[in-house]
A tleap script that builds the chain and sets N, CA, C and O, in Angstrom:
source leaprc.protein.ff14SB
mol = sequence {
  NMET VAL ALA GLU ASP SER SER VAL GLY ASP
  SER ARG PHE GLU THR CYS ILE ARG GLU SER
  LEU PHE GLY VAL TYR PHE ASP PRO PRO PRO
  SER GLY GLY ARG ALA THR LEU ARG PHE ALA
  VAL LYS LEU LEU GLY ASP GLY ALA ILE ASP
  GLU THR PRO GLU GLU PHE HIE ILE LYS ASP
  ARG CARG
}
set mol.1.N position { 3.403 -4.255 2.470 }
set mol.1.CA position { 4.273 -4.255 1.301 }
set mol.1.C position { 5.119 -5.514 1.345 }
set mol.1.O position { 5.660 -5.890 2.385 }
set mol.2.N position { 5.215 -6.131 0.233 }
set mol.2.CA position { 6.051 -7.318 0.102 }
set mol.2.C position { 7.309 -6.901 -0.640 }
set mol.2.O position { 7.234 -6.308 -1.716 }
set mol.3.N position { 8.464 -7.209 -0.066 }
set mol.3.CA position { 9.735 -6.765 -0.651 }
set mol.3.C position { 9.873 -7.194 -2.111 }
set mol.3.O position { 10.435 -6.452 -2.915 }
set mol.4.N position { 9.374 -8.374 -2.465 }
set mol.4.CA position { 9.496 -8.856 -3.845 }
set mol.4.C position { 8.702 -7.986 -4.814 }
set mol.4.O position { 9.002 -7.960 -6.008 }
set mol.5.N position { 7.678 -7.263 -4.306 }
set mol.5.CA position { 6.854 -6.417 -5.162 }
set mol.5.C position { 7.473 -5.042 -5.390 }
set mol.5.O position { 6.975 -4.277 -6.216 }
set mol.6.N position { 8.527 -4.720 -4.690 }
set mol.6.CA position { 9.127 -3.391 -4.762 }
set mol.6.C position { 10.248 -3.348 -5.794 }
set mol.6.O position { 11.039 -4.282 -5.927 }
set mol.7.N position { 10.287 -2.238 -6.514 }
set mol.7.CA position { 11.405 -2.013 -7.429 }
set mol.7.C position { 12.288 -0.870 -6.927 }
set mol.7.O position { 13.195 -0.427 -7.632 }
set mol.8.N position { 12.021 -0.396 -5.712 }
set mol.8.CA position { 12.784 0.721 -5.162 }
set mol.8.C position { 14.188 0.280 -4.778 }
set mol.8.O position { 15.162 0.950 -5.120 }
set mol.9.N position { 14.302 -0.823 -4.084 }
set mol.9.CA position { 15.607 -1.335 -3.711 }
set mol.9.C position { 16.273 -0.576 -2.572 }
set mol.9.O position { 17.487 -0.680 -2.398 }
set mol.10.N position { 15.510 0.184 -1.793 }
set mol.10.CA position { 16.051 0.912 -0.649 }
set mol.10.C position { 15.300 0.450 0.590 }
set mol.10.O position { 14.179 0.891 0.844 }
set mol.11.N position { 15.909 -0.428 1.353 }
set mol.11.CA position { 15.214 -1.039 2.483 }
set mol.11.C position { 14.805 -0.006 3.539 }
set mol.11.O position { 13.776 -0.179 4.192 }
set mol.12.N position { 15.584 1.058 3.719 }
set mol.12.CA position { 15.208 2.088 4.704 }
set mol.12.C position { 13.936 2.813 4.261 }
set mol.12.O position { 13.058 3.081 5.080 }
set mol.13.N position { 13.836 3.126 2.981 }
set mol.13.CA position { 12.635 3.777 2.461 }
set mol.13.C position { 11.431 2.850 2.583 }
set mol.13.O position { 10.361 3.269 3.025 }
set mol.14.N position { 11.608 1.592 2.191 }
set mol.14.CA position { 10.511 0.628 2.266 }
set mol.14.C position { 10.041 0.449 3.714 }
set mol.14.O position { 8.841 0.348 3.968 }
set mol.15.N position { 10.982 0.410 4.660 }
set mol.15.CA position { 10.627 0.297 6.074 }
set mol.15.C position { 9.853 1.526 6.530 }
set mol.15.O position { 8.873 1.405 7.264 }
set mol.16.N position { 10.284 2.702 6.101 }
set mol.16.CA position { 9.598 3.943 6.459 }
set mol.16.C position { 8.154 3.928 5.967 }
set mol.16.O position { 7.236 4.271 6.712 }
set mol.17.N position { 7.955 3.533 4.719 }
set mol.17.CA position { 6.600 3.469 4.161 }
set mol.17.C position { 5.763 2.449 4.922 }
set mol.17.O position { 4.632 2.738 5.311 }
set mol.18.N position { 6.309 1.265 5.134 }
set mol.18.CA position { 5.586 0.204 5.834 }
set mol.18.C position { 5.163 0.670 7.220 }
set mol.18.O position { 4.004 0.506 7.602 }
set mol.19.N position { 6.095 1.253 7.978 }
set mol.19.CA position { 5.782 1.681 9.342 }
set mol.19.C position { 4.815 2.860 9.353 }
set mol.19.O position { 4.011 2.989 10.277 }
set mol.20.N position { 4.881 3.715 8.348 }
set mol.20.CA position { 3.925 4.827 8.258 }
set mol.20.C position { 2.511 4.309 8.032 }
set mol.20.O position { 1.550 4.861 8.568 }
set mol.21.N position { 2.384 3.256 7.243 }
set mol.21.CA position { 1.060 2.701 6.960 }
set mol.21.C position { 0.444 1.990 8.166 }
set mol.21.O position { -0.766 1.763 8.191 }
set mol.22.N position { 1.254 1.638 9.160 }
set mol.22.CA position { 0.691 1.046 10.374 }
set mol.22.C position { -0.247 2.022 11.072 }
set mol.22.O position { -1.122 1.594 11.824 }
set mol.23.N position { -0.085 3.320 10.840 }
set mol.23.CA position { -0.934 4.326 11.463 }
set mol.23.C position { -2.226 4.590 10.716 }
set mol.23.O position { -3.055 5.375 11.177 }
set mol.24.N position { -2.414 3.954 9.576 }
set mol.24.CA position { -3.634 4.148 8.791 }
set mol.24.C position { -4.720 3.238 9.337 }
set mol.24.O position { -4.475 2.063 9.612 }
set mol.25.N position { -5.927 3.784 9.492 }
set mol.25.CA position { -7.032 2.999 10.029 }
set mol.25.C position { -8.195 2.980 9.049 }
set mol.25.O position { -8.572 4.016 8.502 }
set mol.26.N position { -8.749 1.824 8.834 }
set mol.26.CA position { -9.965 1.646 8.047 }
set mol.26.C position { -10.987 0.972 8.939 }
set mol.26.O position { -10.642 0.105 9.742 }
set mol.27.N position { -12.242 1.366 8.803 }
set mol.27.CA position { -13.292 0.645 9.525 }
set mol.27.C position { -13.295 -0.798 9.052 }
set mol.27.O position { -13.092 -1.061 7.866 }
set mol.28.N position { -13.523 -1.741 9.967 }
set mol.28.CA position { -13.532 -3.147 9.556 }
set mol.28.C position { -14.706 -3.446 8.636 }
set mol.28.O position { -15.740 -2.782 8.705 }
set mol.29.N position { -14.545 -4.447 7.772 }
set mol.29.CA position { -15.654 -4.830 6.895 }
set mol.29.C position { -16.809 -5.398 7.724 }
set mol.29.O position { -16.602 -5.855 8.848 }
set mol.30.N position { -18.002 -5.368 7.178 }
set mol.30.CA position { -19.156 -5.901 7.909 }
set mol.30.C position { -19.042 -7.406 8.158 }
set mol.30.O position { -18.327 -8.116 7.451 }
set mol.31.N position { -19.734 -7.856 9.140 }
set mol.31.CA position { -19.838 -9.286 9.478 }
set mol.31.C position { -18.505 -9.898 9.877 }
set mol.31.O position { -18.311 -11.103 9.714 }
set mol.32.N position { -17.584 -9.097 10.397 }
set mol.32.CA position { -16.322 -9.653 10.879 }
set mol.32.C position { -15.396 -10.134 9.790 }
set mol.32.O position { -14.468 -10.894 10.066 }
set mol.33.N position { -15.621 -9.710 8.553 }
set mol.33.CA position { -14.771 -10.139 7.443 }
set mol.33.C position { -13.390 -9.510 7.514 }
set mol.33.O position { -13.098 -8.730 8.420 }
set mol.34.N position { -12.570 -9.845 6.582 }
set mol.34.CA position { -11.220 -9.306 6.480 }
set mol.34.C position { -11.012 -8.832 5.046 }
set mol.34.O position { -11.405 -9.517 4.102 }
set mol.35.N position { -10.406 -7.681 4.882 }
set mol.35.CA position { -10.185 -7.132 3.539 }
set mol.35.C position { -8.704 -6.826 3.354 }
set mol.35.O position { -8.012 -6.469 4.308 }
set mol.36.N position { -8.230 -6.965 2.142 }
set mol.36.CA position { -6.854 -6.645 1.800 }
set mol.36.C position { -6.867 -5.577 0.717 }
set mol.36.O position { -7.556 -5.719 -0.294 }
set mol.37.N position { -6.104 -4.504 0.926 }
set mol.37.CA position { -5.975 -3.452 -0.077 }
set mol.37.C position { -4.581 -3.528 -0.670 }
set mol.37.O position { -3.592 -3.591 0.060 }
set mol.38.N position { -4.503 -3.522 -1.968 }
set mol.38.CA position { -3.200 -3.508 -2.648 }
set mol.38.C position { -3.266 -2.430 -3.708 }
set mol.38.O position { -4.196 -2.393 -4.513 }
set mol.39.N position { -2.274 -1.554 -3.705 }
set mol.39.CA position { -2.212 -0.533 -4.724 }
set mol.39.C position { -0.758 -0.142 -4.935 }
set mol.39.O position { 0.066 -0.221 -4.025 }
set mol.40.N position { -0.472 0.274 -6.133 }
set mol.40.CA position { 0.896 0.646 -6.479 }
set mol.40.C position { 1.161 2.094 -6.108 }
set mol.40.O position { 0.274 2.941 -6.217 }
set mol.41.N position { 2.370 2.377 -5.672 }
set mol.41.CA position { 2.835 3.739 -5.463 }
set mol.41.C position { 3.983 3.934 -6.447 }
set mol.41.O position { 4.988 3.226 -6.393 }
set mol.42.N position { 3.823 4.893 -7.338 }
set mol.42.CA position { 4.832 5.125 -8.361 }
set mol.42.C position { 5.623 6.385 -8.020 }
set mol.42.O position { 5.058 7.471 -7.887 }
set mol.43.N position { 6.927 6.225 -7.881 }
set mol.43.CA position { 7.807 7.352 -7.612 }
set mol.43.C position { 8.414 7.833 -8.922 }
set mol.43.O position { 8.873 7.034 -9.738 }
set mol.44.N position { 8.410 9.134 -9.110 }
set mol.44.CA position { 8.983 9.723 -10.305 }
set mol.44.C position { 10.465 9.992 -10.082 }
set mol.44.O position { 10.936 9.963 -8.945 }
set mol.45.N position { 11.192 10.250 -11.143 }
set mol.45.CA position { 12.633 10.455 -11.067 }
set mol.45.C position { 13.057 11.578 -10.134 }
set mol.45.O position { 14.155 11.543 -9.580 }
set mol.46.N position { 12.191 12.580 -9.957 }
set mol.46.CA position { 12.536 13.700 -9.078 }
set mol.46.C position { 12.138 13.449 -7.633 }
set mol.46.O position { 12.259 14.341 -6.793 }
set mol.47.N position { 11.660 12.235 -7.331 }
set mol.47.CA position { 11.273 11.885 -5.966 }
set mol.47.C position { 9.813 12.143 -5.656 }
set mol.47.O position { 9.340 11.797 -4.573 }
set mol.48.N position { 9.085 12.750 -6.599 }
set mol.48.CA position { 7.657 12.997 -6.399 }
set mol.48.C position { 6.878 11.699 -6.578 }
set mol.48.O position { 7.382 10.732 -7.150 }
set mol.49.N position { 5.663 11.691 -6.090 }
set mol.49.CA position { 4.778 10.532 -6.238 }
set mol.49.C position { 3.818 10.794 -7.395 }
set mol.49.O position { 3.212 11.862 -7.479 }
set mol.50.N position { 3.687 9.823 -8.273 }
set mol.50.CA position { 2.723 9.906 -9.367 }
set mol.50.C position { 1.340 9.754 -8.751 }
set mol.50.O position { 0.992 8.682 -8.256 }
set mol.51.N position { 0.561 10.811 -8.778 }
set mol.51.CA position { -0.750 10.794 -8.127 }
set mol.51.C position { -1.890 10.463 -9.080 }
set mol.51.O position { -3.055 10.683 -8.749 }
set mol.52.N position { -1.571 9.940 -10.253 }
set mol.52.CA position { -2.605 9.509 -11.175 }
set mol.52.C position { -3.367 8.352 -10.538 }
set mol.52.O position { -2.773 7.323 -10.217 }
set mol.53.N position { -4.681 8.510 -10.352 }
set mol.53.CA position { -5.428 7.432 -9.670 }
set mol.53.C position { -5.481 6.159 -10.509 }
set mol.53.O position { -5.625 6.199 -11.730 }
set mol.54.N position { -5.361 5.044 -9.823 }
set mol.54.CA position { -5.513 3.737 -10.460 }
set mol.54.C position { -6.671 3.021 -9.794 }
set mol.54.O position { -6.989 3.273 -8.632 }
set mol.55.N position { -7.291 2.135 -10.535 }
set mol.55.CA position { -8.357 1.334 -9.940 }
set mol.55.C position { -7.750 0.338 -8.969 }
set mol.55.O position { -6.682 -0.217 -9.230 }
set mol.56.N position { -8.415 0.113 -7.864 }
set mol.56.CA position { -8.031 -0.980 -6.996 }
set mol.56.C position { -9.292 -1.656 -6.502 }
set mol.56.O position { -10.357 -1.041 -6.435 }
set mol.57.N position { -9.166 -2.900 -6.166 }
set mol.57.CA position { -10.309 -3.706 -5.776 }
set mol.57.C position { -10.047 -4.288 -4.400 }
set mol.57.O position { -8.961 -4.792 -4.116 }
set mol.58.N position { -11.049 -4.212 -3.564 }
set mol.58.CA position { -10.939 -4.776 -2.227 }
set mol.58.C position { -11.286 -6.254 -2.303 }
set mol.58.O position { -12.327 -6.627 -2.845 }
set mol.59.N position { -10.430 -7.079 -1.769 }
set mol.59.CA position { -10.664 -8.513 -1.743 }
set mol.59.C position { -11.166 -8.873 -0.344 }
set mol.59.O position { -10.419 -8.779 0.630 }
set mol.60.N position { -12.408 -9.278 -0.251 }
set mol.60.CA position { -13.018 -9.625 1.024 }
set mol.60.C position { -12.680 -11.069 1.351 }
set mol.60.O position { -12.976 -11.972 0.569 }
set mol.61.N position { -12.064 -11.287 2.499 }
set mol.61.CA position { -11.629 -12.639 2.892 }
set mol.61.C position { -12.531 -13.251 3.954 }
set mol.61.O position { -12.044 -13.815 4.934 }
set mol.62.N position { -13.832 -13.144 3.767 }
set mol.62.CA position { -14.751 -13.760 4.741 }
set mol.62.C position { -14.727 -15.241 4.633 }
set mol.62.O position { -15.436 -15.925 5.372 }
savepdb mol mol.pdb
quit
């Protein structure tokens, strides 16, 4: 997560999310490539997460 991309404005929350994602594991891309995943997380006014799926695209950095 890049702080400039966040509209939350709560550094403790952003740190919690960032550190939680360190525990997520994806199998590496084939041929030793590198991939970046970017997706939005939308928080609703009541603190719930908007779970409406959005398209995301994997950018392969081989």
